[in-house]
C-alpha positions as CSV (number, residue, x, y, z in Angstrom):
1,M,0.2,0.3,0.1
2,V,1.2,3.8,-0.8
3,N,1.7,6.2,1.7
4,V,0.1,9.6,0.9
5,A,0.7,12.6,2.7
6,I,-1.2,15.9,1.1
7,V,0.4,19.0,3.0
8,Y,-0.9,22.3,2.2
9,Y,-2.0,25.6,3.8
10,S,-5.6,27.3,2.8
11,A,-6.2,30.8,3.7
12,S,-10.3,31.0,2.7
13,G,-11.1,26.8,1.9
14,T,-10.1,26.6,-2.0
15,V,-6.7,25.2,-1.4
16,Q,-8.5,23.0,1.1
17,A,-10.9,21.8,-1.1
18,M,-8.7,21.0,-3.7
19,A,-6.9,18.2,-0.3
20,E,-10.0,17.2,0.4
21,R,-10.3,16.0,-3.2
22,L,-6.9,14.4,-3.3
23,E,-7.8,12.7,-0.1
24,R,-10.6,11.3,-1.8
25,A,-9.1,9.9,-5.1
26,A,-6.4,8.3,-3.4
27,T,-8.2,6.8,-0.9
28,A,-10.0,5.3,-3.7
29,A,-6.9,4.5,-5.4
30,G,-6.1,2.3,-2.7
31,A,-3.1,4.8,-0.9
32,Q,-3.5,5.5,3.2
33,V,-3.6,8.8,3.3
34,R,-2.7,11.8,6.0
35,R,-4.4,14.6,5.0
36,R,-2.3,17.7,7.0
37,H,-3.2,21.4,6.8
38,V,0.1,23.8,7.6
39,K,0.1,25.3,11.0
40,E,-1.5,29.2,10.8
41,I,1.0,31.9,12.0
42,A,-0.6,34.8,11.0
43,P,-1.5,37.4,13.3
44,T,-5.2,37.5,15.2
45,E,-5.7,41.2,13.8
46,A,-4.9,39.9,10.0
47,I,-7.3,37.2,10.1
48,D,-9.9,39.0,12.0
49,A,-10.2,41.3,9.1
50,N,-11.2,38.9,6.7
51,P,-14.6,37.1,7.6
52,A,-13.9,34.6,5.4
53,W,-10.4,33.8,6.8
54,R,-11.4,33.6,10.4
55,A,-14.4,31.3,9.4
56,H,-12.2,29.0,8.0
57,V,-9.7,28.9,10.7
58,D,-12.5,28.3,13.2
59,A,-13.4,25.5,10.7
60,T,-10.3,23.7,10.6
61,A,-9.3,24.3,14.2
62,D,-9.6,20.7,15.3
63,E,-7.9,19.2,12.0
64,P,-4.8,17.7,12.3
65,V,-1.6,20.1,11.5
66,A,1.2,18.8,9.3
67,T,4.6,17.8,11.1
68,P,7.8,16.6,9.4
69,D,7.0,13.2,10.3
70,D,4.2,13.3,7.8
71,L,6.4,13.5,4.8
72,V,8.8,11.1,6.6
73,W,5.8,8.4,6.6
74,A,5.2,9.1,2.9
75,D,6.0,7.8,-0.2
76,V,3.8,10.3,-2.0
77,V,4.0,13.9,-0.9
78,L,1.3,16.3,-2.7
79,L,1.9,19.7,-1.5
80,G,-0.6,23.0,-1.8
81,S,-0.1,26.6,-1.0
82,P,-2.4,29.5,-2.3
83,T,-0.2,32.0,-4.5
84,R,1.5,35.1,-2.5
85,F,3.2,37.2,-5.4
86,G,3.9,34.0,-7.4
87,N,5.3,32.2,-4.7
88,V,3.9,30.1,-1.8
89,T,2.9,31.2,1.5
90,S,4.1,32.5,4.3
91,Q,2.7,30.1,6.7
92,F,3.6,27.2,3.8
93,Q,7.0,28.5,3.6
94,Q,7.4,28.4,7.6
95,F,6.7,24.5,7.3
96,V,9.2,23.8,4.5
97,D,12.1,25.9,6.7
98,T,11.3,23.8,9.4
99,L,12.6,20.7,7.0
100,G,16.2,20.9,7.4
101,P,17.2,18.2,9.6
102,L,15.5,15.8,7.5
103,W,16.6,16.6,4.2
104,A,19.9,16.9,5.8
105,E,20.0,13.1,6.8
106,G,18.2,12.3,3.3
107,K,15.1,11.2,4.4
108,L,12.9,13.5,2.0
109,A,15.0,12.0,-0.9
110,D,13.7,9.5,-3.4
111,K,9.8,10.0,-2.8
112,V,7.4,11.0,-5.4
113,Y,6.2,14.8,-5.1
114,S,3.4,16.9,-6.8
115,A,1.8,20.3,-6.2
116,F,-1.6,22.4,-6.7
117,T,-2.6,25.9,-6.0
118,A,-4.9,28.9,-6.3
119,T,-5.3,32.3,-7.2
120,Q,-7.7,35.1,-7.7
121,T,-7.1,35.3,-11.5
122,A,-5.9,33.3,-14.4
123,H,-2.4,35.2,-14.5
124,G,-1.8,35.0,-10.7
125,G,1.4,33.4,-10.6
126,Q,0.2,29.9,-10.2
127,E,2.5,28.4,-12.4
128,E,5.8,30.0,-10.5
129,T,3.9,28.8,-7.2
130,L,3.7,25.1,-8.6
131,L,7.5,25.6,-9.6
132,S,8.6,27.4,-6.1
133,I,7.5,23.9,-4.8
134,H,9.1,21.8,-7.0
135,T,12.1,23.5,-6.7
136,A,12.3,22.8,-2.7
137,V,11.2,19.1,-3.6
138,M,14.5,19.0,-6.0
139,H,16.5,20.0,-3.4
140,W,15.5,17.5,-1.2
141,G,16.2,15.1,-4.0
142,G,12.6,14.1,-4.4
143,I,11.3,13.0,-7.5
144,V,8.9,15.7,-9.3
145,V,6.0,13.7,-10.8
146,A,4.0,17.1,-12.8
147,P,0.6,15.8,-14.3
148,G,2.3,17.2,-17.6
149,Y,-0.2,16.3,-20.9
150,T,-0.8,12.7,-19.9
151,D,-4.4,12.6,-20.4
152,P,-6.7,14.6,-22.5
153,L,-8.3,15.8,-19.9
154,K,-5.7,18.2,-18.8
155,F,-5.8,20.0,-21.8
156,A,-9.0,21.5,-20.0
157,D,-7.6,22.3,-17.2
158,G,-4.3,23.3,-18.8
159,N,-2.1,23.0,-16.0
160,P,0.6,20.7,-17.0
161,Y,2.8,21.7,-13.6
162,G,0.3,20.7,-11.1
163,V,-3.6,21.4,-10.4
164,S,-4.6,24.8,-10.3
165,H,-7.8,26.9,-9.8
166,V,-9.0,30.6,-10.2
167,T,-11.2,31.4,-7.2
168,G,-12.1,35.2,-8.9
169,P,-12.4,38.2,-7.2
170,D,-14.1,37.3,-4.3
171,N,-12.2,34.0,-3.6
172,D,-15.6,31.7,-3.8
173,A,-15.5,30.3,-6.9
174,P,-16.0,26.4,-6.5
175,L,-14.0,23.8,-8.0
176,G,-15.1,22.9,-11.8
177,D,-15.1,19.7,-13.4
178,A,-11.9,20.0,-14.9
179,Q,-10.0,20.8,-11.9
180,L,-11.5,17.9,-9.9
181,D,-10.9,15.9,-12.7
182,A,-7.7,17.1,-13.0
183,L,-6.9,16.4,-9.1
184,D,-8.4,12.8,-9.5
185,H,-5.4,12.4,-11.9
186,L,-2.9,13.9,-10.1
187,A,-3.6,11.8,-7.3
188,Q,-3.6,9.0,-9.3
189,R,-0.8,9.2,-12.0
190,A,1.5,10.0,-8.6
191,I,0.6,6.9,-7.0
192,S,1.2,4.7,-10.3
193,V,4.3,6.1,-10.3
194,A,4.9,5.5,-6.6
195,E,4.1,1.9,-7.1
196,K,6.5,1.8,-10.2
197,L,9.3,2.8,-8.3
198,A,8.4,0.5,-5.8
199,G,8.1,-2.3,-8.0
């Protein structure tokens, strides 16, 4: 059985919804799954200034928080973050910055990694964010398994680097069929490659 860790940060729920879809797809593919959100580190006053952010923080308060051990446990790691100026969020980066000791011990190497993200606009830095995640993975010696155009459905969602979603100006556009299908494909492909590597 393949162990899949889905590690992500979500501010208002979109990346959370993507992670939940990945969890369902990975479970359906026969994997054992840990879905873990990255700890919120933003100041309370910043969170309280955005009702959607506050609602999401409250709604996920009892969900498991990501730890470095989740990556050690996993054969496949699916990493997700909203875009911040073409990069990951500070919350996600702070978690990545705790992984130095594991990297030094080689415990992040030789695993399958892939990534997902969301932005308010269609050209809001999605590809750059996914590539930023991939860059960290390459430093670890991980195996980047991008979806590419390995299935015709990828021509509908259009992102060969991972899976991305445009939330719209109000940050509330739901995931469409193209994104849901792309998330299912991402999970299935990563698991399939991990199984071949274990071979």
